[in-house]
C-alpha positions in Angstrom: 48.7 1.4 24.9 50.5 -0.1 21.8 50.7 -3.3 20.3 53.0 -4.3 17.4 51.3 -7.0 15.1 53.8 -8.8 12.8 52.7 -10.5 9.6 55.5 -12.5 8.4 58.2 -9.6 7.8 56.1 -6.6 7.9 53.9 -5.1 11.3 51.0 -3.1 12.2 51.0 -0.9 14.9 48.0 -0.4 16.9 46.9 2.2 19.7 48.7 5.3 21.0 52.1 6.0 19.8 53.7 8.8 22.6 55.7 9.2 25.1 53.4 7.2 27.5 54.2 4.1 25.0 57.5 4.9 23.3 59.8 3.0 26.2 57.6 -0.2 25.5 58.1 0.2 21.8 61.6 0.6 22.4 61.7 -2.4 24.7 59.8 -4.7 22.1 61.6 -3.5 19.5 61.2 -6.0 16.4 64.4 -7.5 14.4 64.0 -6.5 11.0 64.9 -8.8 8.4 64.6 -9.0 4.7 65.6 -6.6 1.9 62.6 -4.7 2.3 59.8 -4.7 5.7 56.9 -2.5 5.9 55.2 -0.9 8.8 51.6 -0.1 8.6 50.4 3.1 10.7 47.0 2.9 9.7 45.6 2.0 13.3 47.8 4.6 15.1 44.9 6.7 17.2 47.6 9.1 18.5 51.0 10.3 18.2 53.8 12.8 19.3 57.4 13.5 19.1 58.3 10.7 21.3 56.6 8.3 19.0 58.1 9.9 16.2 61.4 9.3 17.9 60.8 5.7 18.1 59.6 5.3 14.6 63.1 6.7 13.3 64.9 4.4 15.6 63.3 1.5 13.9 64.0 2.8 10.9 67.7 3.1 11.7 67.9 -0.2 13.5 66.2 -1.4 10.1 69.1 -0.2 8.0 71.7 -1.5 10.3 70.5 -4.7 9.6 70.4 -4.1 5.7 66.7 -3.8 5.8 64.6 -1.1 4.0 61.8 -0.1 6.2 59.0 1.6 4.5 56.3 3.2 6.6 52.5 2.8 5.1 49.4 4.8 5.5 51.3 7.8 7.5 48.7 9.5 9.7 48.5 13.6 8.8 49.7 14.7 12.3 52.9 12.3 11.8 53.6 13.6 8.3 53.3 17.3 9.7 55.8 16.3 12.5 58.2 14.4 10.5 58.4 17.1 8.1 58.8 20.1 10.2 61.9 18.0 11.6 63.5 17.1 8.5 62.6 13.5 8.2 59.7 13.7 5.5 61.6 11.5 3.4 61.8 8.8 5.8 57.9 8.9 5.9 57.2 9.5 2.4 56.2 13.4 2.8 56.9 15.2 -0.5 54.4 17.5 0.1 55.1 21.2 1.3 53.3 21.1 4.8 
């Protein structure tokens, strides 16, 4: 189960970000407003490539609304998957893997 908690223009994800919750996240996609939005991933317990795809979708959706989406507290597993897929910059991954 995945919960998206909104606090002002910012968000916090709680739960699993996997193939089993990605559709729920997609169907409940937030409306991003403002020049910058932050999404805290500290309470994400498990994730996979479907979860990564959802976050990239939200990143692009925010950009389409002229909002820069910043991810905070990116889990190591997500950073590794993103970096392998050439998406590290979106998640602030600058290491060498």
